[in-house]
C-alpha angles and dihedrals in degrees: 000000000000108000101176136031126175131183122220102235094197093052103028093192093065125081135168129214140191130195107184087278129119088258140093109203121202117202137190104215091212089065110029099160090099136359121267091225136005118199122193127209106190095194097085144315116310111233105179140354141189137196116226111251092222107032108037091193089067115087123178115203136172134215130216089245090068099258124131120209135195116211133190104217120192115241102275097199092093100035121121109248112260125208117243088248092059094072112175118221112227108248113227093243090062093055096079098182137005124192097197098178097032095116124007092206140063107297109222102174139033123183143176123228111252094210100046120031094206097060124084139165144200136197141200129180095283108020145043123207128196130185143173123225110242125239094250092054090047091057089052090054095043101045 
């Protein structure tokens, strides 16, 4: 079952979904027969994800081991559609930041700050976690 869907507010026809698998699926709502891109994180099951509302290439996602990850996704609007069997392993250079011990429980929600585009948070049953994207990582995203 699908447990998380997020809409790209910059490109309204793009969404992402997770389903307690190791995959983030990026979709174009105009062509829903298959995802545009399937990205695999082999560390654990992905529980939730969210597009940044300012920089649509930034995606925040959480794993069921309690870690929260920041990913730089290429713009998917011009990608060639991939079959579900052509799952792409996420290269380490695309995983910009990983907060491995951020939460020691199942993360059920990740979110971006509406006032400052570089602040994000995550929550589990017992804890909340907030972080700021460092300047060096910002330059990786911007340039």
